[in-house]
MIDO-312009 format. One record per residue (C-alpha): y, x, z; residue number from 0; residue in one letter. Coordinates in nm, 3 decimals. Each point is the difference from the previous one (the first is absolute). Example, Ala and Ser with C-alpha at 12.3 -4.5 7.8 and 13.67 -1.06 7.14 Angstrom:
BEGIN
+---------+---------+---------+-----+--------+
!      c2 !      c1 !      c3 ! num ! residu !
+---------+---------+---------+-----+--------+
!  -0.450 !   1.230 !   0.780 !   0 !      A !
!   0.344 !   0.137 !  -0.066 !   1 !      S !
+---------+---------+---------+-----+--------+
END
This chain:
BEGIN
+---------+---------+---------+-----+--------+
!      c2 !      c1 !      c3 ! num ! residu !
+---------+---------+---------+-----+--------+
!   0.000 !   0.000 !   0.000 !   0 !      M !
!   0.342 !   0.138 !  -0.101 !   1 !      A !
!   0.239 !   0.109 !   0.274 !   2 !      K !
!   0.328 !  -0.192 !   0.009 !   3 !      R !
!   0.331 !   0.187 !   0.023 !   4 !      L !
!   0.341 !  -0.152 !   0.073 !   5 !      L !
!   0.266 !   0.242 !  -0.128 !   6 !      L !
!   0.351 !  -0.075 !   0.131 !   7 !      V !
!   0.314 !   0.155 !  -0.151 !   8 !      I !
!   0.358 !  -0.127 !  -0.020 !   9 !      S !
!   0.044 !   0.066 !  -0.373 !  10 !      H !
!  -0.268 !   0.006 !  -0.268 !  11 !      F !
!  -0.009 !   0.038 !  -0.375 !  12 !      S !
!   0.174 !  -0.126 !  -0.208 !  13 !      P !
!   0.280 !  -0.026 !   0.260 !  14 !      D !
!   0.305 !   0.183 !  -0.136 !  15 !      R !
!   0.032 !   0.179 !   0.334 !  16 !      R !
!  -0.348 !   0.149 !  -0.038 !  17 !      A !
!  -0.009 !   0.374 !   0.064 !  18 !      G !
!  -0.249 !   0.260 !   0.115 !  19 !      G !
!  -0.150 !  -0.208 !   0.281 !  20 !      A !
!  -0.049 !  -0.296 !  -0.230 !  21 !      E !
!  -0.160 !   0.217 !  -0.270 !  22 !      M !
!  -0.237 !   0.130 !   0.269 !  23 !      F !
!  -0.090 !  -0.354 !   0.107 !  24 !      A !
!  -0.062 !  -0.108 !  -0.359 !  25 !      L !
!  -0.233 !   0.295 !  -0.063 !  26 !      A !
!  -0.172 !  -0.064 !   0.334 !  27 !      E !
!  -0.062 !  -0.368 !  -0.070 !  28 !      A !
!  -0.138 !   0.067 !  -0.348 !  29 !      A !
!  -0.210 !   0.301 !   0.098 !  30 !      G !
!  -0.158 !  -0.156 !   0.308 !  31 !      L !
!  -0.085 !  -0.319 !  -0.189 !  32 !      A !
!  -0.131 !   0.155 !  -0.321 !  33 !      V !
!  -0.159 !   0.323 !   0.123 !  34 !      D !
!  -0.101 !  -0.083 !   0.358 !  35 !      H !
!  -0.085 !  -0.369 !  -0.006 !  36 !      G !
!   0.263 !  -0.134 !   0.242 !  37 !      W !
!   0.134 !  -0.353 !  -0.032 !  38 !      E !
!   0.373 !   0.073 !   0.018 !  39 !      V !
!   0.275 !  -0.245 !   0.084 !  40 !      T !
!   0.357 !   0.130 !  -0.007 !  41 !      V !
!   0.267 !  -0.171 !   0.209 !  42 !      V !
!   0.357 !   0.076 !  -0.100 !  43 !      T !
!   0.339 !  -0.173 !  -0.017 !  44 !      T !
!   0.204 !  -0.201 !  -0.248 !  45 !      A !
!   0.347 !  -0.155 !   0.031 !  46 !      P !
!   0.032 !  -0.370 !   0.085 !  47 !      R !
!  -0.328 !  -0.114 !  -0.150 !  48 !      E !
!  -0.306 !  -0.172 !   0.150 !  49 !      P !
!  -0.311 !   0.202 !   0.069 !  50 !      V !
!  -0.142 !   0.083 !  -0.342 !  51 !      T !
!  -0.329 !   0.144 !  -0.113 !  52 !      R !
!  -0.069 !   0.212 !  -0.304 !  53 !      E !
!  -0.264 !   0.233 !  -0.132 !  54 !      V !
!   0.174 !   0.332 !  -0.058 !  55 !      A !
!  -0.305 !   0.202 !  -0.097 !  56 !      L !
!  -0.372 !  -0.053 !  -0.034 !  57 !      D !
!  -0.132 !  -0.110 !   0.339 !  58 !      Q !
!   0.345 !   0.022 !   0.168 !  59 !      V !
!   0.189 !  -0.306 !   0.121 !  60 !      Q !
!   0.372 !   0.019 !   0.085 !  61 !      V !
!   0.172 !  -0.244 !   0.235 !  62 !      R !
!   0.377 !   0.005 !   0.004 !  63 !      R !
!   0.167 !  -0.159 !   0.302 !  64 !      I !
!   0.374 !  -0.075 !   0.006 !  65 !      P !
!   0.262 !   0.178 !   0.202 !  66 !      Y !
!   0.314 !  -0.167 !   0.131 !  67 !      Q !
!   0.243 !   0.291 !  -0.014 !  68 !      F !
!   0.020 !   0.378 !  -0.038 !  69 !      R !
!   0.109 !   0.264 !   0.248 !  70 !      L !
!   0.084 !   0.300 !  -0.216 !  71 !      S !
!  -0.319 !   0.040 !  -0.209 !  72 !      N !
!  -0.221 !  -0.190 !   0.244 !  73 !      S !
!  -0.096 !  -0.363 !  -0.072 !  74 !      P !
!  -0.008 !  -0.218 !   0.312 !  75 !      V !
!  -0.131 !  -0.346 !   0.085 !  76 !      S !
!  -0.046 !  -0.182 !   0.329 !  77 !      L !
!  -0.295 !  -0.191 !  -0.148 !  78 !      R !
!  -0.224 !   0.298 !  -0.075 !  79 !      W !
!  -0.204 !  -0.005 !   0.319 !  80 !      R !
!  -0.132 !  -0.350 !  -0.067 !  81 !      R !
!  -0.053 !   0.069 !  -0.371 !  82 !      Q !
!  -0.180 !   0.330 !   0.062 !  83 !      L !
!  -0.229 !  -0.149 !   0.263 !  84 !      K !
!  -0.097 !  -0.269 !  -0.251 !  85 !      K !
!  -0.069 !   0.256 !  -0.271 !  86 !      I !
!  -0.205 !   0.218 !   0.236 !  87 !      V !
!  -0.208 !  -0.306 !   0.097 !  88 !      A !
!  -0.057 !  -0.094 !  -0.366 !  89 !      E !
!  -0.084 !   0.350 !  -0.127 !  90 !      V !
!  -0.190 !   0.102 !   0.314 !  91 !      D !
!   0.036 !   0.371 !  -0.080 !  92 !      P !
!  -0.232 !   0.266 !   0.136 !  93 !      D !
!   0.302 !   0.233 !   0.018 !  94 !      L !
!   0.378 !  -0.030 !  -0.021 !  95 !      V !
!   0.194 !   0.285 !  -0.163 !  96 !      N !
!   0.376 !  -0.006 !   0.063 !  97 !      V !
!   0.250 !   0.221 !  -0.179 !  98 !      H !
!   0.294 !   0.129 !   0.202 !  99 !      L !
!   0.281 !   0.060 !   0.080 ! 100 !      P !
!   0.199 !  -0.290 !  -0.154 ! 101 !      V !
!   0.048 !  -0.210 !   0.317 ! 102 !      P !
!  -0.127 !  -0.355 !   0.033 ! 103 !      G !
!  -0.291 !  -0.109 !  -0.213 ! 104 !      L !
!  -0.244 !   0.280 !   0.088 ! 105 !      A !
!   0.083 !  -0.017 !   0.371 ! 106 !      D !
!  -0.059 !  -0.376 !   0.013 ! 107 !      I !
!  -0.319 !   0.031 !  -0.206 ! 108 !      A !
!  -0.132 !   0.256 !   0.246 ! 109 !      S !
!   0.041 !  -0.254 !   0.279 ! 110 !      G !
!  -0.141 !  -0.284 !  -0.212 ! 111 !      A !
!  -0.315 !   0.207 !  -0.062 ! 112 !      A !
!  -0.114 !  -0.079 !   0.354 ! 113 !      G !
!  -0.311 !   0.202 !   0.085 ! 114 !      R !
!  -0.064 !   0.101 !  -0.360 ! 115 !      R !
!   0.033 !   0.375 !  -0.059 ! 116 !      P !
!   0.337 !   0.116 !  -0.135 ! 117 !      V !
!   0.070 !   0.317 !  -0.199 ! 118 !      V !
!   0.365 !   0.090 !  -0.059 ! 119 !      A !
!   0.128 !   0.223 !  -0.278 ! 120 !      Y !
!   0.341 !   0.153 !   0.076 ! 121 !      Y !
!   0.188 !   0.105 !  -0.315 ! 122 !      H !
!   0.324 !   0.163 !   0.112 ! 123 !      Y !
!   0.168 !   0.185 !   0.281 ! 124 !      G !
!   0.259 !  -0.163 !   0.221 ! 125 !      S !
!   0.201 !  -0.274 !  -0.171 ! 126 !      M !
!   0.322 !   0.117 !   0.166 ! 127 !      R !
!   0.241 !   0.125 !  -0.268 ! 128 !      K !
!   0.331 !   0.047 !   0.177 ! 129 !      G !
!   0.118 !  -0.359 !  -0.041 ! 130 !      N !
!   0.212 !  -0.085 !   0.305 ! 131 !      L !
!  -0.078 !  -0.373 !  -0.028 ! 132 !      L !
!  -0.372 !   0.006 !  -0.078 ! 133 !      L !
!  -0.119 !   0.311 !   0.184 ! 134 !      D !
!   0.023 !  -0.155 !   0.349 ! 135 !      P !
!  -0.216 !  -0.292 !  -0.118 ! 136 !      V !
!  -0.249 !   0.239 !  -0.161 ! 137 !      I !
!  -0.008 !   0.211 !   0.316 ! 138 !      R !
!  -0.096 !  -0.308 !   0.202 ! 139 !      L !
!  -0.270 !  -0.090 !  -0.251 ! 140 !      Y !
!  -0.146 !   0.352 !  -0.005 ! 141 !      E !
!   0.000 !   0.033 !   0.378 ! 142 !      S !
!  -0.108 !  -0.352 !   0.104 ! 143 !      L !
!  -0.166 !  -0.196 !  -0.283 ! 144 !      V !
!  -0.164 !   0.258 !  -0.226 ! 145 !      L !
!  -0.203 !   0.160 !   0.285 ! 146 !      P !
!  -0.169 !  -0.336 !   0.067 ! 147 !      L !
!  -0.150 !   0.005 !  -0.349 ! 148 !      C !
!  -0.081 !   0.372 !   0.008 ! 149 !      L !
!  -0.177 !  -0.030 !   0.336 ! 150 !      R !
!  -0.201 !  -0.304 !  -0.108 ! 151 !      K !
!  -0.123 !   0.159 !  -0.323 ! 152 !      A !
!  -0.348 !   0.149 !   0.025 ! 153 !      R !
!   0.093 !   0.256 !  -0.264 ! 154 !      R !
!   0.323 !   0.122 !  -0.155 ! 155 !      L !
!   0.057 !   0.170 !  -0.333 ! 156 !      A !
!   0.295 !   0.172 !  -0.162 ! 157 !      C !
!   0.075 !   0.225 !  -0.295 ! 158 !      G !
!   0.081 !   0.337 !   0.156 ! 159 !      S !
!   0.001 !   0.215 !   0.311 ! 160 !      T !
!   0.378 !  -0.044 !  -0.005 ! 161 !      Y !
!  -0.048 !  -0.369 !   0.086 ! 162 !      V !
!  -0.301 !   0.048 !   0.228 ! 163 !      R !
!   0.166 !   0.269 !   0.209 ! 164 !      D !
!   0.337 !  -0.175 !  -0.008 ! 165 !      G !
!   0.033 !  -0.371 !   0.062 ! 166 !      I !
!  -0.376 !  -0.037 !   0.064 ! 167 !      L !
!  -0.022 !   0.300 !   0.235 ! 168 !      R !
!  -0.113 !  -0.218 !   0.292 ! 169 !      N !
!  -0.295 !  -0.128 !  -0.205 ! 170 !      Y !
!  -0.133 !   0.317 !  -0.162 ! 171 !      V !
!  -0.340 !  -0.061 !   0.155 ! 172 !      G !
!  -0.063 !  -0.309 !  -0.213 ! 173 !      K !
!   0.197 !   0.092 !  -0.313 ! 174 !      T !
!  -0.151 !   0.110 !  -0.328 ! 175 !      R !
!   0.206 !   0.153 !  -0.281 ! 176 !      I !
!  -0.073 !  -0.177 !  -0.328 ! 177 !      I !
!   0.276 !   0.081 !  -0.250 ! 178 !      P !
!   0.079 !  -0.218 !  -0.300 ! 179 !      P !
!  -0.184 !   0.073 !  -0.322 ! 180 !      G !
!   0.117 !   0.023 !  -0.359 ! 181 !      V !
!  -0.126 !  -0.155 !  -0.322 ! 182 !      D !
!  -0.072 !   0.311 !  -0.207 ! 183 !      T !
!  -0.075 !  -0.209 !  -0.309 ! 184 !      T !
!   0.337 !  -0.172 !  -0.006 ! 185 !      R !
!   0.192 !   0.305 !   0.123 ! 186 !      F !
!  -0.112 !   0.269 !  -0.241 ! 187 !      S !
!   0.167 !   0.294 !  -0.178 ! 188 !      P !
!   0.182 !  -0.041 !  -0.329 ! 189 !      A !
!  -0.184 !   0.136 !  -0.305 ! 190 !      P !
!   0.273 !   0.263 !  -0.017 ! 191 !      R !
!   0.199 !   0.090 !   0.309 ! 192 !      R !
!   0.375 !  -0.054 !  -0.024 ! 193 !      N !
!   0.184 !   0.333 !   0.030 ! 194 !      T !
!   0.348 !  -0.151 !  -0.031 ! 195 !      A !
!   0.205 !   0.010 !   0.323 ! 196 !      P !
!  -0.084 !  -0.353 !   0.116 ! 197 !      V !
!  -0.011 !  -0.055 !   0.378 ! 198 !      V !
!  -0.154 !  -0.319 !   0.139 ! 199 !      L !
!   0.074 !  -0.182 !   0.327 ! 200 !      Y !
!  -0.212 !  -0.298 !   0.111 ! 201 !      V !
!   0.100 !  -0.177 !   0.318 ! 202 !      G !
!   0.218 !  -0.250 !   0.179 ! 203 !      S !
!   0.375 !  -0.018 !  -0.061 ! 204 !      L !
!   0.066 !  -0.227 !   0.296 ! 205 !      N !
!   0.292 !   0.106 !   0.217 ! 206 !      L !
!  -0.230 !  -0.038 !   0.301 ! 207 !      S !
!  -0.227 !   0.268 !  -0.150 ! 208 !      D !
!   0.244 !   0.289 !   0.015 ! 209 !      K !
!  -0.284 !   0.215 !   0.135 ! 210 !      H !
!  -0.116 !   0.015 !  -0.363 ! 211 !      K !
!   0.303 !   0.227 !  -0.051 ! 212 !      R !
!   0.057 !  -0.099 !  -0.362 ! 213 !      F !
!   0.355 !   0.124 !   0.042 ! 214 !      M !
!  -0.142 !   0.351 !   0.049 ! 215 !      D !
!  -0.171 !  -0.021 !  -0.338 ! 216 !      L !
!   0.323 !  -0.105 !  -0.167 ! 217 !      L !
!   0.177 !   0.294 !   0.163 ! 218 !      A !
!  -0.280 !   0.234 !  -0.115 ! 219 !      A !
!   0.034 !  -0.126 !  -0.357 ! 220 !      C !
!   0.375 !   0.063 !   0.011 ! 221 !      R !
!  -0.072 !   0.361 !   0.102 ! 222 !      E !
!  -0.260 !   0.039 !  -0.275 ! 223 !      M !
!   0.204 !  -0.149 !  -0.283 ! 224 !      F !
!   0.201 !   0.315 !  -0.097 ! 225 !      P !
!  -0.324 !   0.198 !  -0.042 ! 226 !      E !
!  -0.209 !  -0.288 !  -0.134 ! 227 !      V !
!   0.239 !  -0.187 !  -0.232 ! 228 !      P !
!  -0.278 !  -0.219 !  -0.148 ! 229 !      R !
!  -0.104 !  -0.123 !   0.344 ! 230 !      L !
!  -0.102 !  -0.367 !   0.037 ! 231 !      R !
!  -0.087 !  -0.186 !   0.318 ! 232 !      L !
!  -0.222 !  -0.309 !  -0.028 ! 233 !      L !
!   0.026 !  -0.230 !   0.302 ! 234 !      V !
!  -0.266 !  -0.263 !   0.070 ! 235 !      V !
!   0.077 !  -0.240 !   0.283 ! 236 !      G !
!   0.235 !  -0.271 !   0.109 ! 237 !      G !
!   0.192 !  -0.120 !   0.300 ! 238 !      G !
!   0.342 !  -0.093 !   0.127 ! 239 !      D !
!   0.117 !   0.361 !  -0.030 ! 240 !      G !
!  -0.031 !   0.004 !  -0.379 ! 241 !      L !
!   0.372 !  -0.061 !  -0.070 ! 242 !      P !
!   0.093 !   0.261 !   0.260 ! 243 !      V !
!  -0.225 !   0.266 !  -0.154 ! 244 !      Y !
!   0.114 !  -0.082 !  -0.352 ! 245 !      K !
!   0.360 !   0.053 !   0.108 ! 246 !      E !
!  -0.097 !   0.319 !   0.182 ! 247 !      M !
!  -0.170 !   0.137 !  -0.312 ! 248 !      A !
!   0.308 !  -0.081 !  -0.210 ! 249 !      A !
!   0.233 !   0.171 !   0.251 ! 250 !      E !
!  -0.219 !   0.312 !  -0.015 ! 251 !      M !
!   0.029 !   0.010 !  -0.378 ! 252 !      G !
!  -0.364 !  -0.102 !  -0.049 ! 253 !      L !
!   0.057 !  -0.349 !  -0.136 ! 254 !      G !
!  -0.151 !   0.078 !  -0.339 ! 255 !      G !
!  -0.283 !   0.208 !   0.145 ! 256 !      R !
!  -0.146 !  -0.248 !   0.247 ! 257 !      V !
!  -0.203 !  -0.298 !  -0.123 ! 258 !      E !
!  -0.064 !  -0.275 !   0.254 ! 259 !      F !
!  -0.315 !  -0.176 !  -0.121 ! 260 !      L !
!  -0.042 !  -0.255 !   0.281 ! 261 !      G !
!  -0.329 !  -0.089 !   0.167 ! 262 !      R !
!  -0.307 !   0.081 !  -0.209 ! 263 !      L !
!  -0.367 !  -0.060 !   0.070 ! 264 !      H !
!  -0.337 !   0.053 !  -0.163 ! 265 !      G !
!  -0.013 !   0.140 !  -0.352 ! 266 !      D !
!   0.381 !   0.005 !  -0.034 ! 267 !      A !
!   0.027 !   0.228 !   0.303 ! 268 !      L !
!  -0.285 !   0.221 !  -0.118 ! 269 !      A !
!   0.174 !   0.043 !  -0.336 ! 270 !      D !
!   0.320 !   0.125 !   0.165 ! 271 !      V !
!  -0.194 !   0.267 !   0.189 ! 272 !      Y !
!  -0.127 !   0.125 !  -0.337 ! 273 !      R !
!   0.358 !   0.026 !  -0.130 ! 274 !      Q !
!   0.112 !   0.236 !   0.280 ! 275 !      A !
!  -0.038 !   0.373 !   0.055 ! 276 !      A !
!   0.016 !  -0.004 !   0.381 ! 277 !      V !
!   0.014 !  -0.251 !   0.287 ! 278 !      L !
!   0.258 !   0.046 !   0.275 ! 279 !      A !
!  -0.045 !  -0.157 !   0.346 ! 280 !      L !
!   0.279 !   0.106 !   0.239 ! 281 !      P !
!  -0.105 !  -0.248 !   0.272 ! 282 !      S !
!   0.026 !   0.109 !   0.364 ! 283 !      L !
!  -0.307 !  -0.177 !   0.130 ! 284 !      A !
!  -0.267 !  -0.146 !  -0.224 ! 285 !      E !
!  -0.299 !  -0.143 !   0.185 ! 286 !      A !
!  -0.207 !   0.112 !  -0.298 ! 287 !      F !
!   0.190 !  -0.010 !  -0.329 ! 288 !      G !
!  -0.205 !  -0.188 !  -0.260 ! 289 !      M !
!   0.244 !   0.106 !  -0.270 ! 290 !      V !
!  -0.112 !   0.359 !   0.057 ! 291 !      L !
!  -0.363 !  -0.080 !  -0.078 ! 292 !      T !
!   0.098 !  -0.219 !  -0.296 ! 293 !      E !
!   0.202 !   0.288 !  -0.142 ! 294 !      A !
!  -0.280 !   0.249 !   0.064 ! 295 !      M !
!  -0.251 !  -0.233 !  -0.167 ! 296 !      A !
!   0.239 !  -0.009 !  -0.296 ! 297 !      S !
!  -0.008 !   0.379 !  -0.026 ! 298 !      G !
!   0.353 !   0.049 !   0.135 ! 299 !      L !
!   0.108 !   0.279 !   0.233 ! 300 !      P !
!   0.189 !  -0.138 !   0.300 ! 301 !      V !
!   0.295 !   0.122 !   0.205 ! 302 !      V !
!   0.020 !  -0.164 !   0.341 ! 303 !      A !
!   0.188 !   0.041 !   0.326 ! 304 !      A !
!  -0.215 !   0.151 !   0.273 ! 305 !      H !
!   0.014 !  -0.310 !   0.218 ! 306 !      G !
!  -0.244 !  -0.261 !   0.120 ! 307 !      G !
!  -0.338 !   0.021 !  -0.170 ! 308 !      A !
!   0.111 !   0.179 !  -0.320 ! 309 !      A !
!  -0.159 !   0.324 !   0.116 ! 310 !      S !
!  -0.331 !  -0.183 !   0.047 ! 311 !      E !
!   0.004 !  -0.101 !  -0.368 ! 312 !      V !
!   0.169 !   0.293 !  -0.174 ! 313 !      V !
!  -0.130 !   0.357 !   0.016 ! 314 !      T !
!   0.318 !   0.206 !  -0.025 ! 315 !      D !
!  -0.004 !   0.231 !  -0.300 ! 316 !      G !
!  -0.326 !  -0.143 !  -0.135 ! 317 !      E !
!   0.063 !  -0.356 !  -0.114 ! 318 !      D !
!   0.366 !  -0.026 !   0.097 ! 319 !      G !
!   0.286 !   0.150 !   0.196 ! 320 !      I !
!   0.112 !  -0.103 !   0.348 ! 321 !      L !
!   0.365 !   0.046 !   0.095 ! 322 !      V !
!   0.201 !  -0.048 !   0.320 ! 323 !      P !
!   0.124 !  -0.359 !   0.050 ! 324 !      P !
!   0.370 !  -0.085 !  -0.040 ! 325 !      R !
!   0.050 !   0.309 !  -0.219 ! 326 !      D !
!   0.114 !  -0.091 !  -0.355 ! 327 !      P !
!   0.040 !   0.367 !  -0.091 ! 328 !      T !
!  -0.361 !   0.083 !   0.089 ! 329 !      A !
!  -0.112 !  -0.314 !  -0.186 ! 330 !      L !
!   0.198 !   0.105 !  -0.307 ! 331 !      A !
!  -0.143 !   0.354 !   0.005 ! 332 !      E !
!  -0.357 !  -0.130 !   0.025 ! 333 !      A !
!   0.052 !  -0.245 !  -0.286 ! 334 !      L !
!   0.155 !   0.273 !  -0.216 ! 335 !      K !
!  -0.299 !   0.224 !   0.077 ! 336 !      T !
!  -0.241 !  -0.264 !  -0.127 ! 337 !      V !
!   0.206 !  -0.095 !  -0.305 ! 338 !      L !
!   0.059 !   0.361 !  -0.105 ! 339 !      A !
!  -0.368 !   0.100 !   0.002 ! 340 !      D !
!  -0.211 !  -0.243 !  -0.210 ! 341 !      P !
!  -0.318 !   0.201 !   0.051 ! 342 !      D !
!   0.031 !  -0.011 !   0.379 ! 343 !      R !
!   0.091 !  -0.368 !  -0.014 ! 344 !      A !
!  -0.308 !  -0.072 !  -0.210 ! 345 !      T !
!  -0.222 !   0.191 !   0.243 ! 346 !      A !
!   0.146 !  -0.190 !   0.297 ! 347 !      M !
!  -0.051 !  -0.331 !  -0.176 ! 348 !      G !
!  -0.361 !   0.087 !  -0.081 ! 349 !      A !
!  -0.066 !   0.103 !   0.362 ! 350 !      A !
!   0.144 !  -0.327 !   0.127 ! 351 !      G !
!  -0.210 !  -0.200 !  -0.243 ! 352 !      R !
!  -0.317 !   0.180 !   0.115 ! 353 !      R !
!   0.085 !  -0.067 !   0.364 ! 354 !      K !
!   0.046 !  -0.374 !  -0.037 ! 355 !      V !
!  -0.307 !  -0.040 !  -0.220 ! 356 !      V !
!  -0.214 !   0.191 !   0.250 ! 357 !      D !
!   0.140 !  -0.139 !   0.326 ! 358 !      E !
!   0.240 !  -0.293 !  -0.037 ! 359 !      M !
!  -0.144 !  -0.276 !  -0.216 ! 360 !      Q !
!  -0.003 !  -0.358 !   0.125 ! 361 !      W !
!  -0.381 !  -0.041 !   0.020 ! 362 !      P !
!  -0.013 !   0.288 !   0.251 ! 363 !      Q !
!   0.269 !  -0.160 !   0.216 ! 364 !      R !
!  -0.151 !  -0.350 !  -0.014 ! 365 !      I !
!  -0.341 !   0.140 !   0.097 ! 366 !      A !
!   0.165 !   0.159 !   0.305 ! 367 !      A !
!   0.157 !  -0.337 !   0.091 ! 368 !      L !
!  -0.335 !  -0.171 !  -0.037 ! 369 !      N !
!  -0.153 !   0.256 !   0.237 ! 370 !      D !
!   0.282 !  -0.057 !   0.250 ! 371 !      L !
!  -0.039 !  -0.378 !  -0.010 ! 372 !      F !
!  -0.376 !   0.027 !   0.039 ! 373 !      T !
!   0.052 !   0.228 !   0.298 ! 374 !      D !
!   0.246 !  -0.248 !   0.154 ! 375 !      A !
!  -0.248 !  -0.284 !  -0.040 ! 376 !      L !
!  -0.258 !   0.197 !   0.193 ! 377 !      G !
!   0.231 !   0.110 !   0.279 ! 378 !      A !
!   0.044 !  -0.209 !   0.312 ! 379 !      A !
!   0.318 !   0.192 !   0.075 ! 380 !      A !
!   0.185 !   0.299 !  -0.137 ! 381 !      A !
!  -0.136 !   0.318 !   0.159 ! 382 !      P !
!   0.260 !   0.254 !   0.103 ! 383 !      A !
!  -0.171 !   0.283 !  -0.187 ! 384 !      D !
!   0.015 !  -0.168 !  -0.344 ! 385 !      F !
!   0.195 !   0.255 !  -0.205 ! 386 !      V !
!  -0.003 !   0.076 !  -0.371 ! 387 !      S !
!   0.242 !   0.197 !  -0.216 ! 388 !      A !
!  -0.147 !  -0.033 !  -0.345 ! 389 !      E !
!   0.238 !   0.041 !  -0.292 ! 390 !      R !
+---------+---------+---------+-----+--------+
END
């Protein structure tokens, strides 16, 4: 008899807000259903609509429950507890998997699970971003509400030691590191690598995501332009900061060199990777950095700030270059190094492609999740000595 999984996440494909966590959940739902025989039901949110059901993939049902309002990027409803208890009773899952840290839905689902085992996957670091209005609320959530879910979970998972040893440091004993995977068929090298000076950025342009440090990349491009006059910067991503960054690029004299392509997904995103010569990720603190593995799968060398989990993905000097964070000059020098030496760039791209093919494909990651869930089903409680640091 198939095991039943209830997967709970605040946003789910094709939600326009879908990002790395949602891509992970989509791959998880499909992989566990198709390759490991789980009956998967996804619970997610939708604005101002009744509870709806749909079949998103073979053997995967999706239930979208309405939210009443939004607090920053978090959907909220006072009716969720009753709705989630009803769904749990109907589905009768063997295990509930909640995806954190977007507050609300996952926390309530953890409580609605009752005595059923819960496994939580934590995708980011702290949600505090220096916002004077929201940070006090987030601090209360992370200190009072989030621990209730983390303590209840029989097992925890996250994408890097940066997350495990950071915000999950009090739960290392029951945390397993299972990073996101990458689709190496969709993200694959171009038949002929582009040697033109085309730099690619993929990431959020929300003003609340200043830790992505896109402004550092613009400053680096301004420094590079006199020596690299044919320089182009392709920007994939959207957010409320788009007009601000467009104006910033124009003020720096880069207006004609920067192309803002908006949000891209699937084959359209994969095609842009094949148009670039190098990926730049100046972010201060990535919990994993899926764009790094997508670029590496596409045969691109990467230049990333040495912050968060970037050093767990990139081997400095082998498949990319790591630079100090908040240092546009160092970022510019590293990008010039890659662009000026096509042979080295090709070798880095090939090394990155080999790494992701050997170690980072989705079937490997989903198999690790299946093992974790099976372990949680057989555990009466989370033993303190449960530790894993697989990559």
